[in-house]
PDB file with one MODEL, atoms N, CA, C and O in Angstrom:
MODEL        1
ATOM      1  N   UNK A   1      81.163  86.997 124.761  1.00  0.00           N
ATOM      2  CA  UNK A   1      82.011  87.128 125.913  1.00  0.00           C
ATOM      3  C   UNK A   1      82.386  85.742 126.413  1.00  0.00           C
ATOM      4  O   UNK A   1      81.539  84.853 126.500  1.00  0.00           O
ATOM      5  N   UNK A   2      83.628  85.570 126.734  1.00  0.00           N
ATOM      6  CA  UNK A   2      84.099  84.342 127.361  1.00  0.00           C
ATOM      7  C   UNK A   2      84.568  84.724 128.754  1.00  0.00           C
ATOM      8  O   UNK A   2      85.439  85.580 128.906  1.00  0.00           O
ATOM      9  N   UNK A   3      83.995  84.094 129.769  1.00  0.00           N
ATOM     10  CA  UNK A   3      84.309  84.483 131.135  1.00  0.00           C
ATOM     11  C   UNK A   3      85.320  83.578 131.806  1.00  0.00           C
ATOM     12  O   UNK A   3      85.633  82.483 131.339  1.00  0.00           O
ATOM     13  N   UNK A   4      85.808  84.077 132.903  1.00  0.00           N
ATOM     14  CA  UNK A   4      86.721  83.364 133.786  1.00  0.00           C
ATOM     15  C   UNK A   4      87.979  82.897 133.067  1.00  0.00           C
ATOM     16  O   UNK A   4      88.374  83.482 132.058  1.00  0.00           O
ATOM     17  N   UNK A   5      88.604  81.851 133.579  1.00  0.00           N
ATOM     18  CA  UNK A   5      89.883  81.417 133.025  1.00  0.00           C
ATOM     19  C   UNK A   5      89.748  80.704 131.692  1.00  0.00           C
ATOM     20  O   UNK A   5      90.762  80.482 131.031  1.00  0.00           O
ATOM     21  N   UNK A   6      88.574  80.341 131.271  1.00  0.00           N
ATOM     22  CA  UNK A   6      88.407  79.627 130.000  1.00  0.00           C
ATOM     23  C   UNK A   6      88.675  80.533 128.801  1.00  0.00           C
ATOM     24  O   UNK A   6      88.769  80.043 127.676  1.00  0.00           O
ATOM     25  N   UNK A   7      88.797  81.834 129.013  1.00  0.00           N
ATOM     26  CA  UNK A   7      89.117  82.707 127.889  1.00  0.00           C
ATOM     27  C   UNK A   7      90.498  82.404 127.319  1.00  0.00           C
ATOM     28  O   UNK A   7      90.804  82.818 126.200  1.00  0.00           O
ATOM     29  N   UNK A   8      91.347  81.682 128.075  1.00  0.00           N
ATOM     30  CA  UNK A   8      92.672  81.300 127.589  1.00  0.00           C
ATOM     31  C   UNK A   8      92.684  79.905 126.972  1.00  0.00           C
ATOM     32  O   UNK A   8      93.723  79.460 126.485  1.00  0.00           O
ATOM     33  N   UNK A   9      91.569  79.219 126.984  1.00  0.00           N
ATOM     34  CA  UNK A   9      91.481  77.873 126.438  1.00  0.00           C
ATOM     35  C   UNK A   9      91.320  77.968 124.923  1.00  0.00           C
ATOM     36  O   UNK A   9      90.386  78.616 124.449  1.00  0.00           O
ATOM     37  N   UNK A  10      92.211  77.335 124.147  1.00  0.00           N
ATOM     38  CA  UNK A  10      92.136  77.443 122.686  1.00  0.00           C
ATOM     39  C   UNK A  10      90.806  76.973 122.106  1.00  0.00           C
ATOM     40  O   UNK A  10      90.331  77.544 121.124  1.00  0.00           O
ATOM     41  N   UNK A  11      90.201  75.949 122.690  1.00  0.00           N
ATOM     42  CA  UNK A  11      88.930  75.464 122.156  1.00  0.00           C
ATOM     43  C   UNK A  11      87.812  76.484 122.339  1.00  0.00           C
ATOM     44  O   UNK A  11      86.977  76.653 121.450  1.00  0.00           O
ATOM     45  N   UNK A  12      87.787  77.158 123.469  1.00  0.00           N
ATOM     46  CA  UNK A  12      86.771  78.180 123.698  1.00  0.00           C
ATOM     47  C   UNK A  12      87.010  79.383 122.786  1.00  0.00           C
ATOM     48  O   UNK A  12      86.062  79.992 122.289  1.00  0.00           O
ATOM     49  N   UNK A  13      88.286  79.721 122.569  1.00  0.00           N
ATOM     50  CA  UNK A  13      88.608  80.803 121.640  1.00  0.00           C
ATOM     51  C   UNK A  13      88.165  80.486 120.223  1.00  0.00           C
ATOM     52  O   UNK A  13      87.665  81.359 119.514  1.00  0.00           O
ATOM     53  N   UNK A  14      88.348  79.239 119.812  1.00  0.00           N
ATOM     54  CA  UNK A  14      87.925  78.820 118.470  1.00  0.00           C
ATOM     55  C   UNK A  14      86.409  78.882 118.341  1.00  0.00           C
ATOM     56  O   UNK A  14      85.884  79.291 117.305  1.00  0.00           O
ATOM     57  N   UNK A  15      85.713  78.480 119.387  1.00  0.00           N
ATOM     58  CA  UNK A  15      84.248  78.564 119.368  1.00  0.00           C
ATOM     59  C   UNK A  15      83.798  80.012 119.265  1.00  0.00           C
ATOM     60  O   UNK A  15      82.898  80.329 118.488  1.00  0.00           O
ATOM     61  N   UNK A  16      84.414  80.887 120.037  1.00  0.00           N
ATOM     62  CA  UNK A  16      84.070  82.317 119.999  1.00  0.00           C
ATOM     63  C   UNK A  16      84.320  82.886 118.601  1.00  0.00           C
ATOM     64  O   UNK A  16      83.500  83.642 118.080  1.00  0.00           O
ATOM     65  N   UNK A  17      85.455  82.522 117.997  1.00  0.00           N
ATOM     66  CA  UNK A  17      85.768  83.011 116.648  1.00  0.00           C
ATOM     67  C   UNK A  17      84.731  82.504 115.641  1.00  0.00           C
ATOM     68  O   UNK A  17      84.304  83.256 114.765  1.00  0.00           O
ATOM     69  N   UNK A  18      84.325  81.242 115.757  1.00  0.00           N
ATOM     70  CA  UNK A  18      83.312  80.694 114.848  1.00  0.00           C
ATOM     71  C   UNK A  18      81.974  81.396 115.035  1.00  0.00           C
ATOM     72  O   UNK A  18      81.279  81.674 114.058  1.00  0.00           O
ATOM     73  N   UNK A  19      81.610  81.681 116.271  1.00  0.00           N
ATOM     74  CA  UNK A  19      80.371  82.413 116.533  1.00  0.00           C
ATOM     75  C   UNK A  19      80.438  83.824 115.944  1.00  0.00           C
ATOM     76  O   UNK A  19      79.495  84.280 115.298  1.00  0.00           O
ATOM     77  N   UNK A  20      81.555  84.505 116.174  1.00  0.00           N
ATOM     78  CA  UNK A  20      81.714  85.867 115.655  1.00  0.00           C
ATOM     79  C   UNK A  20      81.692  85.914 114.129  1.00  0.00           C
ATOM     80  O   UNK A  20      81.226  86.888 113.538  1.00  0.00           O
ATOM     81  N   UNK A  21      82.200  84.853 113.494  1.00  0.00           N
ATOM     82  CA  UNK A  21      82.241  84.798 112.032  1.00  0.00           C
ATOM     83  C   UNK A  21      80.917  84.328 111.435  1.00  0.00           C
ATOM     84  O   UNK A  21      80.762  84.308 110.214  1.00  0.00           O
ATOM     85  N   UNK A  22      79.970  83.952 112.274  1.00  0.00           N
ATOM     86  CA  UNK A  22      78.688  83.491 111.778  1.00  0.00           C
ATOM     87  C   UNK A  22      78.708  82.075 111.240  1.00  0.00           C
ATOM     88  O   UNK A  22      77.775  81.668 110.547  1.00  0.00           O
ATOM     89  N   UNK A  23      79.749  81.313 111.545  1.00  0.00           N
ATOM     90  CA  UNK A  23      79.885  79.952 111.025  1.00  0.00           C
ATOM     91  C   UNK A  23      78.921  78.972 111.697  1.00  0.00           C
ATOM     92  O   UNK A  23      78.655  77.900 111.154  1.00  0.00           O
ATOM     93  N   UNK A  24      78.405  79.324 112.854  1.00  0.00           N
ATOM     94  CA  UNK A  24      77.574  78.395 113.611  1.00  0.00           C
ATOM     95  C   UNK A  24      76.116  78.831 113.677  1.00  0.00           C
ATOM     96  O   UNK A  24      75.301  78.167 114.318  1.00  0.00           O
ATOM     97  N   UNK A  25      75.787  79.908 113.039  1.00  0.00           N
ATOM     98  CA  UNK A  25      74.443  80.455 113.177  1.00  0.00           C
ATOM     99  C   UNK A  25      74.379  81.380 114.380  1.00  0.00           C
ATOM    100  O   UNK A  25      75.392  81.634 115.033  1.00  0.00           O
ATOM    101  N   UNK A  26      73.202  81.875 114.667  1.00  0.00           N
ATOM    102  CA  UNK A  26      73.033  82.827 115.758  1.00  0.00           C
ATOM    103  C   UNK A  26      72.880  82.073 117.081  1.00  0.00           C
ATOM    104  O   UNK A  26      71.993  81.233 117.230  1.00  0.00           O
ATOM    105  N   UNK A  27      73.737  82.378 118.015  1.00  0.00           N
ATOM    106  CA  UNK A  27      73.648  81.759 119.340  1.00  0.00           C
ATOM    107  C   UNK A  27      72.789  82.646 120.234  1.00  0.00           C
ATOM    108  O   UNK A  27      73.045  83.843 120.367  1.00  0.00           O
ATOM    109  N   UNK A  28      71.796  82.064 120.828  1.00  0.00           N
ATOM    110  CA  UNK A  28      70.964  82.804 121.776  1.00  0.00           C
ATOM    111  C   UNK A  28      71.391  82.537 123.203  1.00  0.00           C
ATOM    112  O   UNK A  28      71.337  83.427 124.051  1.00  0.00           O
ATOM    113  N   UNK A  29      71.814  81.321 123.469  1.00  0.00           N
ATOM    114  CA  UNK A  29      72.278  80.970 124.807  1.00  0.00           C
ATOM    115  C   UNK A  29      73.235  79.801 124.671  1.00  0.00           C
ATOM    116  O   UNK A  29      72.945  78.821 123.985  1.00  0.00           O
ATOM    117  N   UNK A  30      74.364  79.912 125.323  1.00  0.00           N
ATOM    118  CA  UNK A  30      75.341  78.828 125.318  1.00  0.00           C
ATOM    119  C   UNK A  30      75.766  78.598 126.753  1.00  0.00           C
ATOM    120  O   UNK A  30      76.301  79.493 127.407  1.00  0.00           O
ATOM    121  N   UNK A  31      75.528  77.413 127.228  1.00  0.00           N
ATOM    122  CA  UNK A  31      75.906  77.052 128.590  1.00  0.00           C
ATOM    123  C   UNK A  31      76.806  75.834 128.510  1.00  0.00           C
ATOM    124  O   UNK A  31      76.410  74.796 127.981  1.00  0.00           O
ATOM    125  N   UNK A  32      78.008  75.957 129.031  1.00  0.00           N
ATOM    126  CA  UNK A  32      78.979  74.881 128.936  1.00  0.00           C
ATOM    127  C   UNK A  32      79.465  74.525 130.330  1.00  0.00           C
ATOM    128  O   UNK A  32      79.833  75.402 131.112  1.00  0.00           O
ATOM    129  N   UNK A  33      79.465  73.260 130.632  1.00  0.00           N
ATOM    130  CA  UNK A  33      80.092  72.762 131.855  1.00  0.00           C
ATOM    131  C   UNK A  33      81.320  71.993 131.418  1.00  0.00           C
ATOM    132  O   UNK A  33      81.224  71.074 130.604  1.00  0.00           O
ATOM    133  N   UNK A  34      82.456  72.353 131.945  1.00  0.00           N
ATOM    134  CA  UNK A  34      83.671  71.641 131.568  1.00  0.00           C
ATOM    135  C   UNK A  34      84.463  71.291 132.812  1.00  0.00           C
ATOM    136  O   UNK A  34      84.369  71.945 133.850  1.00  0.00           O
ATOM    137  N   UNK A  35      85.223  70.265 132.669  1.00  0.00           N
ATOM    138  CA  UNK A  35      86.022  69.763 133.775  1.00  0.00           C
ATOM    139  C   UNK A  35      87.427  69.487 133.265  1.00  0.00           C
ATOM    140  O   UNK A  35      87.619  69.112 132.108  1.00  0.00           O
ATOM    141  N   UNK A  36      88.389  69.674 134.125  1.00  0.00           N
ATOM    142  CA  UNK A  36      89.749  69.346 133.739  1.00  0.00           C
ATOM    143  C   UNK A  36      89.850  67.839 133.542  1.00  0.00           C
ATOM    144  O   UNK A  36      89.149  67.081 134.212  1.00  0.00           O
ATOM    145  N   UNK A  37      90.714  67.396 132.631  1.00  0.00           N
ATOM    146  CA  UNK A  37      90.777  65.974 132.321  1.00  0.00           C
ATOM    147  C   UNK A  37      91.335  65.116 133.455  1.00  0.00           C
ATOM    148  O   UNK A  37      91.091  63.910 133.497  1.00  0.00           O
ATOM    149  N   UNK A  38      92.071  65.721 134.359  1.00  0.00           N
ATOM    150  CA  UNK A  38      92.648  64.951 135.462  1.00  0.00           C
ATOM    151  C   UNK A  38      92.829  65.875 136.660  1.00  0.00           C
ATOM    152  O   UNK A  38      92.832  67.100 136.535  1.00  0.00           O
ATOM    153  N   UNK A  39      92.976  65.263 137.800  1.00  0.00           N
ATOM    154  CA  UNK A  39      93.239  66.052 139.012  1.00  0.00           C
ATOM    155  C   UNK A  39      94.617  66.710 138.914  1.00  0.00           C
ATOM    156  O   UNK A  39      95.505  66.192 138.236  1.00  0.00           O
ATOM    157  N   UNK A  40      94.799  67.848 139.587  1.00  0.00           N
ATOM    158  CA  UNK A  40      96.116  68.474 139.574  1.00  0.00           C
ATOM    159  C   UNK A  40      97.117  67.624 140.361  1.00  0.00           C
ATOM    160  O   UNK A  40      96.719  66.745 141.125  1.00  0.00           O
ATOM    161  N   UNK A  41      98.401  67.884 140.178  1.00  0.00           N
ATOM    162  CA  UNK A  41      99.409  67.125 140.901  1.00  0.00           C
ATOM    163  C   UNK A  41      99.259  67.309 142.421  1.00  0.00           C
ATOM    164  O   UNK A  41      98.839  68.369 142.884  1.00  0.00           O
ATOM    165  N   UNK A  42      99.599  66.288 143.172  1.00  0.00           N
ATOM    166  CA  UNK A  42      99.498  66.341 144.633  1.00  0.00           C
ATOM    167  C   UNK A  42     100.299  67.508 145.191  1.00  0.00           C
ATOM    168  O   UNK A  42      99.867  68.148 146.150  1.00  0.00           O
ATOM    169  N   UNK A  43     101.459  67.797 144.607  1.00  0.00           N
ATOM    170  CA  UNK A  43     102.283  68.913 145.077  1.00  0.00           C
ATOM    171  C   UNK A  43     101.506  70.230 145.004  1.00  0.00           C
ATOM    172  O   UNK A  43     101.641  71.075 145.889  1.00  0.00           O
ATOM    173  N   UNK A  44     100.707  70.409 143.975  1.00  0.00           N
ATOM    174  CA  UNK A  44      99.892  71.621 143.860  1.00  0.00           C
ATOM    175  C   UNK A  44      98.743  71.609 144.861  1.00  0.00           C
ATOM    176  O   UNK A  44      98.443  72.627 145.484  1.00  0.00           O
ATOM    177  N   UNK A  45      98.108  70.463 145.011  1.00  0.00           N
ATOM    178  CA  UNK A  45      96.975  70.364 145.944  1.00  0.00           C
ATOM    179  C   UNK A  45      97.409  70.768 147.350  1.00  0.00           C
ATOM    180  O   UNK A  45      96.660  71.435 148.063  1.00  0.00           O
ATOM    181  N   UNK A  46      98.610  70.370 147.750  1.00  0.00           N
ATOM    182  CA  UNK A  46      99.100  70.655 149.097  1.00  0.00           C
ATOM    183  C   UNK A  46      99.269  72.147 149.360  1.00  0.00           C
ATOM    184  O   UNK A  46      99.216  72.578 150.512  1.00  0.00           O
ATOM    185  N   UNK A  47      99.470  72.938 148.319  1.00  0.00           N
ATOM    186  CA  UNK A  47      99.694  74.384 148.509  1.00  0.00           C
ATOM    187  C   UNK A  47      98.589  75.232 147.865  1.00  0.00           C
ATOM    188  O   UNK A  47      98.757  76.439 147.694  1.00  0.00           O
ATOM    189  N   UNK A  48      97.472  74.611 147.512  1.00  0.00           N
ATOM    190  CA  UNK A  48      96.435  75.328 146.753  1.00  0.00           C
ATOM    191  C   UNK A  48      95.565  76.232 147.611  1.00  0.00           C
ATOM    192  O   UNK A  48      94.718  76.952 147.081  1.00  0.00           O
ATOM    193  N   UNK A  49      95.752  76.208 148.900  1.00  0.00           N
ATOM    194  CA  UNK A  49      94.969  77.097 149.758  1.00  0.00           C
ATOM    195  C   UNK A  49      93.586  76.562 150.075  1.00  0.00           C
ATOM    196  O   UNK A  49      92.722  77.324 150.511  1.00  0.00           O
ATOM    197  N   UNK A  50      93.354  75.293 149.871  1.00  0.00           N
ATOM    198  CA  UNK A  50      92.089  74.706 150.250  1.00  0.00           C
ATOM    199  C   UNK A  50      91.102  74.522 149.111  1.00  0.00           C
ATOM    200  O   UNK A  50      89.963  74.125 149.357  1.00  0.00           O
ATOM    201  N   UNK A  51      91.493  74.792 147.887  1.00  0.00           N
ATOM    202  CA  UNK A  51      90.585  74.581 146.761  1.00  0.00           C
ATOM    203  C   UNK A  51      90.357  73.110 146.481  1.00  0.00           C
ATOM    204  O   UNK A  51      89.326  72.735 145.922  1.00  0.00           O
ATOM    205  N   UNK A  52      91.291  72.288 146.858  1.00  0.00           N
ATOM    206  CA  UNK A  52      91.208  70.847 146.621  1.00  0.00           C
ATOM    207  C   UNK A  52      91.352  70.124 147.940  1.00  0.00           C
ATOM    208  O   UNK A  52      92.015  70.607 148.858  1.00  0.00           O
ATOM    209  N   UNK A  53      90.731  68.968 148.031  1.00  0.00           N
ATOM    210  CA  UNK A  53      90.822  68.150 149.233  1.00  0.00           C
ATOM    211  C   UNK A  53      91.431  66.814 148.857  1.00  0.00           C
ATOM    212  O   UNK A  53      91.026  66.194 147.873  1.00  0.00           O
ATOM    213  N   UNK A  54      92.402  66.371 149.638  1.00  0.00           N
ATOM    214  CA  UNK A  54      93.012  65.068 149.360  1.00  0.00           C
ATOM    215  C   UNK A  54      92.476  64.027 150.281  1.00  0.00           C
ATOM    216  O   UNK A  54      92.874  62.865 150.197  1.00  0.00           O
TER     217      UNK A  54
ENDMDL
END
């Protein structure tokens, strides 16, 4: 299972496909912390509803 918005991330999809195909061995627990490579544009931050602070 891939949760939240990362299910649309191609890298996470590729990892899931490799796990399902048995290419990586049996996964018992996978914990990933990921961060966006850069802050969103200021125009988005201004209308994001408080998710970001400038």
